[in-house]
Every structure is written in C-alpha cells, then in structure tokens.
TORTILO-752917 format. One record per residue (C-alpha): residue number from 1; y, x, z. Coordinates in Angstrom, 3 decimals, m for minus. Layout:
<atoms>
NUM Y X Z
...
</atoms>
This chain:
<atoms>
1 0.731 13.840 m18.059
2 2.082 17.288 m18.563
3 m0.016 19.982 m16.828
4 2.235 22.630 m15.332
5 3.286 23.805 m11.995
6 5.131 21.868 m9.444
7 7.537 24.425 m7.925
8 10.531 22.091 m8.466
9 9.141 19.850 m5.746
10 6.510 21.500 m3.659
11 4.106 19.901 m1.155
12 5.793 17.417 1.049
13 4.710 19.047 4.219
14 3.317 15.764 5.622
15 0.139 13.817 5.202
16 1.249 10.271 5.381
17 2.686 8.911 2.110
18 5.935 6.960 1.425
19 5.879 3.889 m0.828
20 9.345 2.720 m1.792
21 10.253 m0.554 m3.478
22 12.426 m0.461 m6.682
23 15.104 m3.068 m7.313
24 18.763 m3.440 m8.170
25 19.759 m0.585 m5.943
26 17.256 1.846 m7.366
27 16.514 1.085 m11.017
28 18.873 3.704 m12.313
29 16.753 6.767 m13.375
30 18.983 9.135 m11.505
31 18.521 7.125 m8.245
32 14.743 7.105 m8.799
33 14.904 10.915 m9.190
34 16.888 11.197 m5.942
35 14.403 9.069 m4.060
36 11.526 11.109 m5.456
37 13.233 14.280 m4.298
38 13.876 12.812 m0.875
39 10.162 12.092 m0.331
40 8.893 9.162 m2.331
41 5.214 9.436 m3.275
42 4.719 6.077 m4.943
43 7.008 3.341 m6.212
44 6.467 m0.448 m5.694
45 7.454 m2.797 m8.415
46 7.885 m6.243 m6.933
47 6.873 m8.839 m9.450
48 8.529 m11.621 m7.400
49 11.862 m10.574 m8.780
50 13.174 m9.486 m12.165
51 11.681 m9.781 m15.591
52 9.132 m7.790 m17.549
53 11.691 m5.943 m19.666
54 13.426 m4.695 m16.518
55 10.138 m3.691 m14.874
56 9.087 m1.919 m18.099
57 12.292 0.206 m18.015
58 11.640 1.070 m14.342
59 8.061 2.154 m15.044
60 9.140 4.128 m18.064
61 11.707 5.977 m15.777
62 9.036 6.718 m13.198
63 6.669 8.077 m15.789
64 9.532 10.388 m17.030
65 9.706 11.726 m13.486
66 6.116 12.700 m13.678
67 6.835 14.751 m16.680
68 9.881 16.300 m15.304
69 8.271 17.421 m12.027
70 4.585 17.588 m13.153
71 3.654 15.513 m10.057
72 1.502 12.460 m10.269
73 3.304 9.315 m9.013
74 1.641 6.010 m8.238
75 3.082 2.729 m9.548
76 2.278 m0.199 m7.306
77 2.818 m3.612 m8.989
78 2.985 m6.268 m6.317
79 2.133 m9.823 m7.399
80 4.100 m12.707 m5.998
81 1.111 m14.878 m5.122
82 0.919 m18.603 m4.508
83 4.078 m19.238 m2.470
84 4.318 m22.837 m1.287
85 7.776 m24.363 m1.318
86 9.567 m27.666 m0.487
87 11.554 m29.501 m3.109
88 15.319 m30.007 m3.337
89 17.813 m31.922 m1.181
90 20.705 m34.382 m2.069
91 23.352 m31.947 m0.904
92 21.301 m28.724 m1.451
93 20.431 m28.767 2.226
94 19.863 m30.928 5.238
95 19.557 m30.612 9.003
96 16.293 m31.449 10.708
97 16.844 m32.688 14.247
98 15.061 m30.870 17.147
99 12.179 m33.017 18.429
100 12.850 m35.551 15.676
101 10.370 m36.755 13.042
102 10.254 m35.352 9.506
103 8.118 m36.362 6.604
104 6.830 m34.291 3.619
105 5.770 m36.531 0.718
106 4.904 m36.770 m2.914
107 8.117 m38.443 m3.974
108 10.061 m35.994 m6.164
109 13.422 m37.504 m5.316
110 15.857 m35.158 m3.488
111 15.325 m35.024 0.250
112 17.521 m35.628 3.313
113 17.368 m35.105 7.064
114 14.239 m37.371 7.361
115 12.028 m36.350 4.395
116 11.567 m34.005 1.430
117 9.277 m33.582 m1.570
118 6.320 m31.168 m1.221
119 5.151 m30.333 m4.727
120 1.633 m29.181 m3.572
121 m0.831 m32.106 m3.721
122 m3.620 m29.914 m2.336
123 m1.988 m29.997 1.145
124 m2.091 m33.764 1.427
125 m5.211 m34.911 3.181
126 m6.009 m31.267 4.079
127 m3.947 m30.996 7.322
128 m5.051 m32.463 10.688
129 m3.144 m33.699 13.638
130 m1.754 m30.822 15.674
131 m1.610 m28.184 12.903
132 1.620 m26.393 12.127
133 3.918 m26.180 9.030
134 6.467 m23.290 9.146
135 9.439 m23.461 6.832
136 11.918 m20.757 5.794
137 10.130 m17.840 7.327
138 9.246 m19.810 10.482
139 12.821 m20.742 11.353
140 11.775 m24.371 11.228
141 8.484 m25.252 13.013
142 6.879 m28.638 12.450
143 3.722 m30.047 14.141
144 1.601 m32.572 12.162
145 1.373 m36.018 13.765
146 m0.408 m37.718 10.812
147 m1.408 m36.753 7.317
148 m2.916 m38.669 4.458
149 m2.983 m38.435 0.624
150 0.729 m39.302 0.353
151 2.568 m38.322 3.450
152 2.591 m35.580 6.178
153 4.455 m36.896 9.175
154 5.577 m34.192 11.517
155 7.388 m33.585 14.809
156 10.116 m30.917 14.629
157 9.331 m28.428 17.441
158 12.118 m26.284 16.140
159 14.645 m27.992 13.846
160 17.507 m26.539 11.885
161 19.006 m26.295 8.388
162 16.514 m26.762 5.527
163 17.615 m26.038 1.969
164 16.233 m26.247 m1.626
165 12.950 m24.636 m2.308
166 12.390 m22.875 1.009
167 9.005 m21.420 1.627
168 6.289 m23.215 3.536
169 3.577 m21.460 5.599
170 0.395 m23.224 6.653
171 m1.225 m20.902 9.293
172 m3.853 m23.272 10.652
173 m5.709 m24.158 7.456
174 m7.284 m22.461 4.466
175 m5.401 m23.804 1.571
176 m7.518 m24.515 m1.418
177 m5.315 m22.849 m3.987
178 m6.144 m19.852 m6.126
179 m4.864 m16.471 m5.157
180 m3.383 m16.012 m8.651
181 m0.870 m18.407 m10.115
182 m0.172 m18.580 m13.812
183 2.842 m16.354 m13.287
184 0.581 m13.857 m11.379
185 m1.830 m13.824 m14.317
186 0.955 m13.023 m16.744
187 2.378 m10.420 m14.385
188 m1.107 m8.842 m14.012
189 m1.648 m8.627 m17.765
190 1.740 m6.971 m18.003
191 0.936 m4.467 m15.154
192 m2.357 m3.485 m16.841
193 m0.607 m3.003 m20.181
194 1.979 m0.788 m18.480
195 m0.838 1.275 m16.785
196 m0.056 0.318 m13.234
197 m2.096 2.401 m10.761
198 m2.259 m0.102 m7.942
199 m2.095 m3.866 m7.917
200 m0.968 m5.620 m4.720
201 m2.682 m9.013 m4.309
202 m0.555 m11.341 m2.157
203 m1.643 m14.018 0.252
204 m5.297 m13.177 0.134
205 m7.336 m15.655 2.097
206 m10.957 m14.997 1.090
207 m13.159 m12.405 m0.540
208 m13.396 m14.561 m3.637
209 m9.688 m13.903 m4.244
210 m10.437 m10.197 m4.628
211 m13.265 m10.887 m7.013
212 m11.054 m13.156 m9.231
213 m8.277 m10.516 m9.486
214 m10.915 m7.716 m10.239
215 m12.215 m9.687 m13.256
216 m8.692 m10.038 m14.769
217 m8.065 m6.316 m14.200
218 m11.090 m5.235 m16.089
219 m10.602 m3.612 m19.491
220 m11.958 m4.877 m22.822
221 m15.396 m3.182 m22.168
222 m15.463 m4.221 m18.498
223 m14.155 m0.839 m17.193
224 m12.034 m0.747 m14.119
225 m8.311 m0.425 m14.664
226 m6.167 0.122 m11.607
227 m6.951 m0.107 m7.971
228 m6.653 m3.325 m6.035
229 m4.827 m3.501 m2.731
230 m5.407 m6.623 m0.624
231 m2.307 m7.669 1.324
232 m3.236 m9.010 4.739
233 m0.655 m11.569 5.564
234 m2.607 m14.791 6.342
235 m4.654 m15.541 9.454
236 m7.471 m16.689 7.212
237 m7.663 m13.191 5.807
238 m7.843 m11.671 9.248
239 m10.893 m13.835 10.010
240 m12.741 m12.458 6.944
241 m11.173 m8.988 7.084
242 m14.535 m7.049 6.875
243 m15.555 m8.760 3.621
244 m12.110 m8.299 2.133
245 m12.020 m4.566 2.991
246 m15.394 m4.141 1.525
247 m14.265 m5.527 m1.840
248 m10.745 m4.101 m2.046
249 m9.708 m0.505 m2.917
250 m6.988 m0.446 m0.358
251 m5.419 m2.671 2.324
252 m1.765 m3.524 3.159
253 m0.689 m4.703 6.594
254 2.044 m7.146 5.188
255 3.859 m7.849 8.436
256 6.367 m10.298 6.867
257 4.305 m13.483 6.405
258 1.753 m12.323 8.971
259 4.561 m12.261 11.459
260 5.603 m15.742 10.454
261 2.117 m17.376 10.807
262 1.270 m15.714 14.083
263 3.052 m15.350 17.365
264 5.154 m12.112 17.413
265 3.097 m10.473 20.171
266 m0.083 m10.996 18.080
267 1.037 m8.751 15.213
268 1.022 m5.208 16.810
269 m2.578 m5.296 18.011
270 m3.642 m6.869 14.656
271 m1.863 m4.067 12.842
272 m3.843 m1.444 14.770
273 m7.102 m3.299 14.222
274 m6.510 m3.605 10.431
275 m5.586 0.018 10.102
276 m8.698 1.092 12.110
277 m11.079 m0.991 9.994
278 m9.590 0.226 6.758
279 m9.776 3.805 7.969
280 m13.391 3.331 9.128
281 m14.244 2.035 5.650
282 m12.483 4.961 4.020
283 m9.963 2.716 2.193
284 m6.227 3.685 2.038
285 m4.127 1.485 4.355
286 m0.352 0.851 4.093
287 1.885 m0.462 6.795
288 4.681 m2.445 5.414
289 7.752 m4.725 5.950
290 10.886 m4.268 8.102
291 10.131 m0.680 8.980
292 13.771 0.508 8.654
293 15.281 m3.039 8.056
294 18.666 m2.252 9.546
295 19.236 0.515 6.952
296 19.686 m2.212 4.369
297 23.247 m2.222 5.624
298 23.584 0.786 7.903
299 23.133 4.583 7.268
300 20.998 5.114 10.343
301 18.019 3.179 11.770
302 17.686 1.709 15.245
303 15.622 3.537 17.756
304 13.071 0.789 17.666
305 12.541 1.175 13.933
306 12.089 4.936 14.342
307 9.418 4.197 16.955
308 7.775 1.591 14.685
309 7.471 4.102 11.743
310 6.271 6.847 14.196
311 3.581 4.542 15.677
312 2.234 3.775 12.200
313 1.994 7.437 11.544
314 0.302 8.122 14.899
315 m2.188 5.337 14.100
316 m3.233 7.340 10.984
317 m1.969 4.945 8.293
318 m2.219 6.426 4.772
319 1.224 5.217 3.795
320 4.403 3.536 5.184
321 6.487 1.353 2.943
322 10.154 0.649 2.454
323 11.098 m2.791 1.017
324 14.677 m4.120 0.765
325 15.770 m0.833 2.271
326 15.374 0.813 m1.130
327 15.206 m2.242 m3.461
328 18.626 m3.776 m2.561
329 20.022 m1.741 0.402
330 23.200 0.264 0.514
331 21.475 3.472 1.676
332 18.211 3.841 m0.258
333 18.125 7.590 m0.417
334 18.969 7.943 3.365
335 16.196 5.496 4.164
336 13.666 7.639 2.359
337 14.989 10.798 3.970
338 14.822 9.352 7.474
339 11.248 8.106 6.904
340 10.245 11.474 5.605
341 11.738 13.211 8.734
342 10.165 10.789 11.111
343 6.738 11.412 9.534
344 7.161 15.247 9.573
345 8.243 15.186 13.182
346 5.285 13.163 14.231
347 2.820 15.269 12.393
348 4.209 18.452 13.925
349 3.391 17.025 17.383
350 0.419 19.078 18.793
351 m1.178 15.863 19.847
352 m1.005 14.286 16.393
353 m4.398 15.141 15.040
354 m6.058 14.196 18.271
355 m4.261 10.825 18.158
356 m5.333 9.953 14.646
357 m8.863 10.962 15.454
358 m9.254 8.643 18.464
359 m10.939 6.474 15.867
360 m14.553 7.364 15.336
361 m15.550 7.545 11.670
362 m19.272 8.431 11.770
363 m20.537 9.929 8.589
364 m22.752 7.790 6.384
365 m26.228 9.358 5.815
366 m25.284 10.989 2.476
367 m24.738 14.526 1.446
368 m21.170 13.742 0.342
369 m20.316 12.278 3.824
370 m21.965 15.107 5.641
371 m20.043 17.789 3.741
372 m16.742 15.847 4.108
373 m17.267 15.796 7.844
374 m18.151 19.543 7.767
375 m14.797 20.201 6.101
376 m13.031 18.915 9.114
377 m15.216 20.808 11.528
378 m14.808 24.067 9.644
379 m10.989 23.556 9.507
380 m11.030 23.036 13.282
381 m13.002 26.205 13.772
382 m11.648 28.694 11.245
383 m8.067 29.269 10.171
384 m8.030 27.252 6.890
385 m5.046 26.763 4.728
386 m6.303 23.808 2.635
387 m9.291 21.889 1.537
388 m9.646 21.967 m2.247
389 m11.550 18.970 m3.566
390 m12.789 18.793 m7.176
391 m13.241 15.163 m8.166
392 m13.380 12.824 m11.171
393 m13.193 9.452 m9.518
394 m11.426 10.425 m6.196
395 m14.261 9.136 m4.012
396 m14.851 12.685 m2.559
397 m11.219 13.002 m1.662
398 m11.285 9.581 0.016
399 m14.312 10.704 2.102
400 m12.478 13.846 3.228
401 m9.258 11.958 4.029
402 m11.293 9.514 6.130
403 m12.019 12.378 8.460
404 m8.323 13.127 8.975
405 m8.724 16.944 8.842
406 m5.974 19.073 10.372
407 m5.138 20.828 7.088
408 m3.809 19.424 3.743
409 m6.151 18.497 0.912
410 m5.488 19.844 m2.588
411 m7.131 17.417 m5.073
412 m7.969 18.877 m8.564
413 m9.008 16.380 m11.095
414 m9.150 16.062 m14.862
415 m8.150 12.410 m14.591
416 m4.452 11.462 m14.539
417 m5.447 8.008 m13.371
418 m7.285 9.457 m10.398
419 m4.439 11.852 m9.484
420 m1.912 8.985 m9.536
421 m3.987 6.904 m7.133
422 m4.143 9.796 m4.779
423 m0.364 9.436 m4.160
424 m1.312 6.710 m1.551
425 m4.069 8.694 0.139
426 m3.461 10.504 3.395
427 m3.189 14.253 3.207
428 m3.821 14.500 m0.610
429 m1.754 16.559 m3.074
430 m3.252 15.807 m6.475
431 m2.996 18.133 m9.480
432 m4.290 17.273 m13.022
433 m6.259 20.210 m14.343
434 m8.837 20.919 m17.054
435 m12.379 20.224 m16.043
436 m14.641 23.066 m14.691
437 m18.026 24.100 m16.041
438 m19.378 26.629 m13.583
439 m19.370 27.727 m9.935
440 m17.329 30.870 m10.747
441 m14.753 28.835 m12.650
442 m14.575 26.422 m9.729
443 m13.789 29.196 m7.156
444 m11.259 30.989 m9.417
445 m9.421 27.792 m10.265
446 m9.434 26.626 m6.649
447 m7.883 29.915 m5.525
448 m5.357 29.988 m8.322
449 m4.149 26.417 m7.800
450 m3.947 26.850 m4.009
451 m1.646 29.808 m4.502
452 0.392 28.303 m7.246
453 0.989 25.060 m5.333
454 1.862 26.593 m2.009
455 m1.403 26.001 m0.143
456 m1.837 29.457 1.197
457 m0.942 33.054 0.638
458 m2.947 36.268 0.159
459 m5.500 36.444 3.022
460 m5.642 32.721 3.682
461 m9.023 31.001 3.677
462 m9.665 27.935 1.583
463 m12.601 25.362 1.583
464 m13.818 24.330 m1.793
465 m15.780 21.058 m2.160
466 m17.372 19.860 m5.306
467 m20.516 18.633 m7.006
468 m23.128 20.269 m9.124
469 m23.687 19.627 m11.971
470 m19.983 19.564 m12.519
471 m18.470 16.367 m14.020
472 m21.355 14.222 m12.715
473 m20.061 11.221 m10.681
474 m21.288 10.996 m7.088
475 m22.801 14.538 m7.081
476 m20.820 16.155 m4.240
477 m23.304 18.697 m2.775
478 m21.376 22.012 m2.610
479 m19.084 23.448 0.107
480 m17.816 27.061 m0.001
481 m15.271 29.008 2.051
482 m13.288 31.635 0.149
483 m10.387 34.020 0.905
484 m7.337 34.119 m1.272
485 m5.856 37.228 m2.665
486 m2.500 37.841 m4.409
487 m3.912 39.077 m7.743
488 m5.650 35.727 m8.334
489 m2.419 34.063 m9.102
490 m2.571 33.774 m12.945
491 0.555 32.026 m14.126
492 m1.087 31.062 m17.431
493 m4.135 29.425 m15.864
494 m4.743 25.701 m15.085
</atoms>
C-alpha cells in the first residue's frame, strides 16, 4: 500500500468504526468512494450473494481506494454458513393452517399444505418432542410432536404461507453439521487468495467450528492469513461463548438469526453481555443487523433506529454494521452519513467515556497490559492529544483499545496487513510506516506522524508506546510522554 499522507480524508473524529456491506447498490467504484468519504472504515463482502468475479471486482475497487487516500481499509468476507432449508412445493408455495399438523419428511416430492421435503438427514432422529422448528425467519413456528428417522411431525403454533427453499432454524438443538459447507470452503479459499483481512464465520455453534476454519485459513507454511470473526447467532454459541471468544480474533453480534431463534426480549441483554465479554477479552466486537433498516427505502431513519445505534456506541462496541442499507438500499450514502453523525454525537457526550468504562477490564499481570492501562490513566490526568502505538502484530493496539482511553490512538506499523485489521478496532487510526530502529527515531517519527495526521499541534503532549528491542514481537516495555513542536513536521518523512 502506498505510504503517503492522508490529508484527503483526515481522522474520522470518532472512535467506533463503521462496517458497510457491498452489493448491487454499492459495487460501482464511485459509490464505494462516496461511502468511504462519508465515513466507512471497512467493507463487508457478503459471500451469500453474487459470484467470485463480481466480488473480485469489488475488492479491487476497495484496494484502489486505499491507494487513492493512503488509508488502510479492511475487507470483511462474510461466509454464508450451513443454512438449513425446506424443499419445494407443488405450486411454489402452500399455506400451513394455524394449530394444524405439518410433517417434514425425506420424500423429495414437492410439498403441499400438509408436508414438505427437508433435505437435511442429520435432523431426523435428532429432534425431541417439544422442540421448535422456525421457518422463514420465524414467521412460521412449529412444535415437534414426534420425530424418527423418516418424519418429523409438528403442530403449527403459528401457521402461514410457506414457499420454496425457505430457511429453517432449530433453536433447541445442536445440529451436527460442519460450520463450513463446500461452498464456504470455496469462498474461503477465494477470500484468502484475494487477501481478505477478516473472515466472518456464520452460524458458529461450538469452539471446534473456529478451529476448523482457522486450519483452512492458514498459509502454505502454516502462517496465519486474515483474522477470524465468530458470528454469534445461535443459542448454542451463546452457551459456549467464553470458549468461542478465546479462539476467535473478533466477535459479531449477528442479531438477525439470533433474534429468530430467541424471544425478542432476550436479544438486548444478550447483546450487552456479548459486547462486554468480547471487550473484557480485548477482542473487537461488531454489532450488526437492522441498525438503520428503514433506510433501505427511506432517506431518514426512525427514532428507534437512531437510539439502537447510539446504545451500541454507548456500550463500547468497536464497530457498527450496515447490511441491506448499503448493499441494496436506495440511500446508501445517507445511511453511512447518519450512522457517522450518530456515533460522533454520542462520543461528544461528556458522559460517554464514563459509560464505556462501566465495564471493568483489569490488566493482566504483564508489562504490556500494565503500560496499556497506564496510557489511559495518563491521558485522564494530563492533557494528551493522542496515544501513538508502535506495533507489528497489532496486539499492543488491542490492549490499549481494551482500556477505552479518552483520546484517539495513532497506530504506526510496518505491516499493511496489521494496519488494515485495525480498521475495525475502537479508537485506532492506523498508518503504514517504515520500521524504526532506535529510541530517538521512535520519538521523532511519533511526533512527525501525529502532526501530519492531525493528532495534535505544536505544544500538544503525546504518549508513545513501544517495545525494545524494536521489531521484537511481544516486547512492549516502553512508555514515553513527549511534547510536539511545529518544526518537527518534516513533509518528506515517514
């Protein structure tokens, strides 16, 4: 990636990040540019739709934006996952009667109002009496009366129109299917070849799902390629959340399917719990789905949607996500602009930092954690313009972000891969620079980059955090407070 200044698009002025989904409404390079200018920090490529050629063009256009604006941009490739679906119907659809009986079976013939084909043999014999089957995003709710190897007889608690290949959710059982389908494996190989920065793993149920994906993401010599985000959208994942968070690089609160499989009132406290656990572990956490849903068709959001986005920001989420609002909506640029404004308004609230720090994140007994905590304390005590973090892998930046300091974080790294991943980290503004070799060079470069990228003016104080010897992974052991002066801005440096 080109190493030059970023004056075309300066710091966003907010700490939470915006992840926007690409799609038919936003594949045009000019629209992607407009979304980036409006505030997008990372783009989501939804592998459930479109083909590899289309996605490759989108990724190429995003990488061109990086060169144009000299700003690292994360590409988040979201895998479809093992979606369960019913078969087809004689007339393309049928009506299931309220309180009537309905059977799902292994007969591939088209269905009717009494039965349909379920092309998932692993479900037969798995379900017990009283468990639920939810069809078409929960619009149809079935309760199991009896299940064997060939049929699942249900009572329709909520009937309605059922049509070809509608999705099926099984909230009360751990379905013994792999987290990665053959399509997912092909899509994951494509994403790694395209240099995706983040992979979204859908319908995670167990820690083993993370391990399986991690193996497929490894390079030819076993090196890690891309960061892995576990999407929490199944009750089974919630039950094993701590183990999943430990193995994943990031977490997404995917409220779509989570809201289908749980009662609506259960989702808000779960969202807060998942955000808190991910933050405590120092893993980036994204809140997603239906955040500005009405803006798919309307140029302004509802007041409830504004509050929803604001609450996610107040909770300290690292990023908030737009789905169909930018992928297929009529007002994609306006949706990004509104989300940016909401986040800025919340973060300008004097109570904001106190609110995001209600969660205690006690430092681990390591030098790196102690110094990261000290950065926050110093910034609370002394007028600091920014925390400059020198890092190779990004781990030091994640530690600092975990503390939710009251000032922005300027992340300087020689790794383009690391800089891109920082696009989903709270408070981080990453810049790709040449590596440093001495304490004096570190201080000079930290001052110069802070001035160049708008993180202070002459007289501002800056915290520098790094590790000695420089370039050694996991060596964070140095914290220094410096004062900026105007003559340190060397336009040829970096």
